[in-house]
N, C-alpha and C positions, 0 to 999 in steps of 0.2 A: 316591553322595554326593555332595549339592549341596555344595560348597566356599564357594561364593557365600553360602549361607542357612545350613549346619550350623555355623558359625563365629562365628556373630554370636547374640546371647542372645533368648531370647524378647520380652523387653520390646520391643528396638527391633527386631523383624521385626513385631511389632504395630503399630511406630509407622510409618505411613506416607511422613511424608518423611522418616527416616530413613532406610528402605528404597529408597526415589527416590533419597537422596545419593548412598547404596551404589551403588545399579543402574543408575540413568538418568543418560547423560552430557547434562544441561540445555542449552540452546542460551543464546547471547552470556550465560554465567558462567564466572566465576572459580571450577572447583569447589572449589578448596583454601577458599571465605571463607564456603562454605552450612554450616558447624559454628557460622558467629557468627549467621547469616541463615537457616535452612531454605526448603525451598521450602513454597506453601500447601498443605496437601492439599486439593486439590477434591473432594469427593463429589457433588453437583449440583449443575445451576441452574435455576433459571425468569424468565423475562425479564431484567429489566438485573442478576439474581440470580447471584451464584458462590455457595454452601454448603462450607463448610467440615468435615472431620473431627469436629466439636467442634462442631457445628450453628451457628457463627458467619459471618455473611451478607455479600458484601462489593459492592458499585455495583461493576459492569463499566466504567469509565467510559474504557477504552481500548480496549472492543470484542475483548476478547480477541487484542491485537498485530491493530486494525482490518479484523475480517473480520466479526463479529456486527453486523447489522443490526437483525432484526427480534427478538431477545431469545435466551436461553434455551430449551431443548425447548418452540418454538412449536408451537403443537397444528395449525396449520396442515400445516407443512411434513412435520411429525411423521407425519402422516395420508398425506401424497405418499410420504412414503417407505415408508410401510408395505406401498399399493397397490403400490407398483413393486418392494420385495421379492417378494411373489408373484409376479410376472412374468416379470423377468428382471434378472438380480445383476450377470451382465457377461455380455461376450462381446467378443471381438477387433475393432476396427475398421478392420483391414485385410483388404479384401474383404469386409466385409460390414457392415454398418449397422443402425440401431436408430430407435426413434420419440423417442425423448427428447433423442440428439445430432441429430437430424434438424431434428425444433422451435425447441431451442434456438438451432440455428446462423441457422434462418430469422428468432425472433424478435430476436436482436440484430443481425441484419443490418438489420432492418424499422427498429428504433432509433437506427441513424444516417441512414435517410432509404433505405437501399440505395446507400451511398454507398461504407460498407464491406461486407465480406461472405465467403464462401469460409472460413469459421472451421477455424481448425487446435488442435485441443486439445490439452493437456497437462496437468501435475498441477500447479506452481504457477504462482510470478509467477515467480521466476529461470528459469524452465524457459521459459515463455514469451518473455521477453527473448531468453535463446540462439536460440528460434525466429525470431524477428525477426530479428534481427542477422545469420544465417545468411542464412535468404531475401533480406534486401537483398544479402548479398554476391554469391549465388549467383543472383539475376534480374539485377547486372552481368554477372557473367563468362556470363551465358547468350544477353546482349546484345552481346556482345563488349568488354566494356571491363571485362575483370578486374584491370583497377590499380586500381578501386574500392574499395576494401580495408581502409580504416581507420575508425575511427568516430568520434564528436564526442559530449561531453556535457559539464554543465552543472557548473562547479567545483561542489565539497560536495554531489553529486547519489549519490541510490542507486540502484541498480535491481536488488540481487541479491548471491549471495555464491559463486554457480557460476563456472567461469572468467573465461566469456565476461560473463555481469554483471558480477562484481567486475571486471573491463578498463574497463569503461564507470562504475564508483562510485567518488566519490572524496573517502571519508571514509575518511582515515589507517587510523583501528584497526581497520579491516576490510581494508586492501588490503594495510597494511607488511610482513606474513609472506608473503604470496605473493608480491610484487612479479616478481621470477624468473620467475611460470610467467604472467603477465600479457601481454594485447598491448598493442603501443604505441596508444595516443590521444591527440586532441586532447582541451583543456580550454578553456572557454570562461567567461566571467564571468557568474555567475548575475546573473539580475536579480532578486533579492531585494528588496523593498524597503528593505531596515534598513540596506542598503549606500549610501544616500542618503547623501549630504556633506553641508554645511554650506548651507544655501541650496537644496538638490537639493530637487525632489518626485517621485514615485515615477516619475513619466513619463520625467525626467533619466534616472532609474538605468537606464530599460529602451533609452533613445537608445544609451548608453553598452555594455551587454550586447549589442546589435544591431549596435553596429559592430566589434563586438568579434569578433561570427561574421562577420559579410561582410569584414572581414579575411581573416580566415583562408581562408572560401572563397576569396575573391577570387585568394590565392594557391594556394591544394591542393584545391581544388575537385576537380581530372581524378582525384586520389589520394582521394578519400574518397565512401564509398559510403550513410552516413548520420549524422544528428543523435537523437542518442536525452534526451526531455524527461519529466518527471513536470509535467503541465497544472498551471498556478493556485499551487500548493503542492509543494515540496519535501519531503516530510515528514521523513528522515531528516536531514536540515539542522536539525530545530528550527524543523518547521512555518515556511517561508519560505514566505510568500505574494507573488503582483506580477499586475501586472496583464493582462488577455487581451489587449494589442493587443503584451505581448511575442510571444504563438503566431502571432498574426491576419500579424506581419509576418517570423517567421518562414520562418513556410508559405512566405509571399512571395520571403524568400532562395531557399529550399530548391529551387524550382520556378525559381529565374532562373541558378542552377548545378548544376542536375541535381542536387540530393542532396535523398536518403530523408527524409522526418521521422515515428518512434517516437516517438508516444505510450506513454507508461509511465502507464494508470490502476488499477494495480492496486490501490494503495491509494487513491486521489479519484474513484474511479468509482463506480458506484450510488446516487449522491445525495447523498454528502458535500459536497461544493462548492456544493448548492441546483438545481444541473443534473443530468441523472442523469449524462451523461457529462460530466466535467471539460470537456475541448476545447468542448464546446457555448457555453459561456465566449464565444467567438472565432468564432462562428457563425452566420449570421444567413440568411434566406429568402434574398437578394441575393449573399453569399457563401457558397452549400453550398460549392462548390470547397475551400475552407479544412481540409479534414477530413484528419485528417494519413495518410497511405500505408500505416501500419502502426499497429495499438491493441493493448496487451497488458491482458485484463482475467483477473484473478482475485480473490482477497482477499474481498470479499462477495458476489464470483457466484455462490454455492450460499447464501448468508447466513449464511455462519458454517459451516457442517455441513459439509463434505467437501471434502478439495481438488481442486480443478477451475482449471483456467487455458487460456484461450483467447487465439487471434492473430486476428486483423481484419484483412484485406487491400481495398487497391482493386486492382477485375478487372481493367486493365493491370498492375500484379504479378502476378497469376494467371496471365494466358493468358502470361505468359512463363518457364513451367515448362513448356507446351505441347508435347510434341514429340513425336516417333517411337523416337527415344532415349531408355531411360530413365535414362540418369546426366545427363539436362537435368530429370528429375523434382526434386521436395524430398524426397528419400529419408530423412528424419527420422520416429523413432517413440518412443511411451513407452509400455505394455503395460497400463495403464491409460488409455489413451486414450479419451475421452468417453466415460466409464465413467458405463452408465446410471444408479445411485444417485444417483451427484453431479448429473448432468446431470439431474433428477429435482427433485433440491434448486433446483435454477438455477433449473426454472421456475416451484416455487411461489414462490420471492424473487420474480420476475419478476409473476406472478400478485397477489403481496400487494402492489406499487408498483401497479397498476391496481387493483384493490379498493378499496384504501384511501386512494387520492389522494394519495401517499406525498410526491411531491415539494411539492405547497402545505401539506398539513399541517407538513411537517418548517421550512417561513417562519417560522412561527409558534412552534417549539419551539427555535429559530433565536433567536429574540427571547427565550423565555425564558431558554436558558443563558446570553446577553449579557446582560441583566440582570438575573441570580441571580450573574454574576461580577463583577457592577460593582465591590462593595466591593473586592476582590482588583486588577480592575483600574488602581483611584484610590491605590492601597498606594505608598507612597512607594520602594519597591526595583523596584517594574512597572516595565520598560522594553518600548514596542514591542509593545504590546496589541493585538492582531489576530484578525476573526473573517471564516469564508468559512463561510459555512452551516452543517453540522451541526460545524466544527473550528474549536475556541476554542484561542487560545493567547496566553503572555507569557515576554516573558523576565524572569531574575529577576538585578538588577546583579550584576556580576561580584564587586565591594566588599562585598556584605551575603552574598553566597551561602557562601564557604568552599568547603573541600576538598567534593567526593564530596557535591556538594546531592540531586542528583539521588536517589543512594543513602538518605539522610536522608529524603529526601518520601516515598520510595515506602514505606518505613516507617513512619511518620508517619502514611502516608496509610491502611495497612492499621489502625491502632489505631481511625481515626474512619470505619472501614467502605469505605472507597474502593478501589480497583484501580488504581492509577496507575502509568504506567512514564514518567518527564519524559525528556527526551532534554538531559543536560548542564544551563545555566542552564535550559533553557526548562521552563515548567509547561505543559501542552495536554489538553482533553478531546476525546474523538470517541465520543461516548458512543450505542448505539441509538437507533435512532428511536422508542421507545416509552414516552418521559417523562412527565408532564404537569406542572402548572407549580408547583405543592407539593413533587414530588420534583425538580424542577432548582431550586426555594430550598432545597432540604434541602442538595443535591449542593453547590450555593455555599459556604451555611454550613461543610460537614464538609472542603472543601478548601479555603477559608481558615483553618482554624481546626490544618488539617496543616499548610498553608507556614509557618505563624505558631510552630509546634513547631520545627517543622525549621530557622527561622533562628534561631531563640532556643539550637540544640542541646542540648535536651531530648531527643534521640532518638539511641539510638546509631546507629552507622555499620553499614553494612550490606556486601554486596561492591563 
């Protein structure tokens, strides 16, 4: 007898949302509150739309937690996966290899001008961050500098929720419960342009933030292995954006004080910011050495299809692990490392970028998105409207938002057929790369209406 289902009435068993509340522990969710705001029971997806079991559809304006690039059930990626299914579904990558993993590693390296490479595969973003942190520490130990073992992150940064990644995350709601388990890390000022004082410009904020880094490095660089940053946008902070000059100067500081620079491109890579990699905003043909020491990739890597992450490194770091002594190698592994299906989805995603000239097309889509949301940006409650590439955001004034604004807006948006997931008082859109101008206009109208309803208090409180 299955006590999880036999004690439930037939009506509840037939309700996918209620069954999920009973059987599934949902992420980033206070489960006690799901009775008031049950999860949407999604049945299918097509293009930018998700459709629930009642037939109602929702525009996936947050790209299903920032992973989807080319829409749900994309025919091109589907076909690539069908062919791969008939060839090889999985094999271990320790002592074996396969074409999708090799080709993907080569193509990702090519996209950095071969400044980064030696792809180390994992399954999710937090795992990639863990790998980069361990690699940095282990590199310095191999180099005879075992004292370089601490890490630096920006204030209000987010890099994942496994123990190492959480140690370099500075969001209290994620960290506080697990603080006794975490590594001690240094935190430095964020270059978030919203931190500008009266009379300051964005460059002034960058200067203050860099000064904070330099003061730390000057006194403690002998014990610091690496600093980790999200290039151009600190996403979970509320889409905090900053100028590329911060990355350029940070690279120089890292070189001067012998500190590794880890770029967490998990959310901002693959065209989100207008460049293929966000760090490219800080790189020119005359300054190719500006690439970071480590680059962590995930989310959009497979177009939103399958879990996959990768860490790319500079050749000098890779060379630091080459030795006859096995213990000086990087002994880290995941069972599904370099899964052929996931790698094939990633290769199809790269093919779509090339075939459809996506970066150029996105520059036009970004204009459509910004124009469609202009009425929202002009609202009296709007603060710090900002956009970089395909990421648009603004903040709702504290005096207007009230309590649990994000949850009220999320519920209001559903009623207008839009899937949003606000961050505090920050409203943001990060849609898939497949909308046209009329669809952008429709989205702007619906988002504006949902915000008005949430601010008016006409929508019940959610979780």
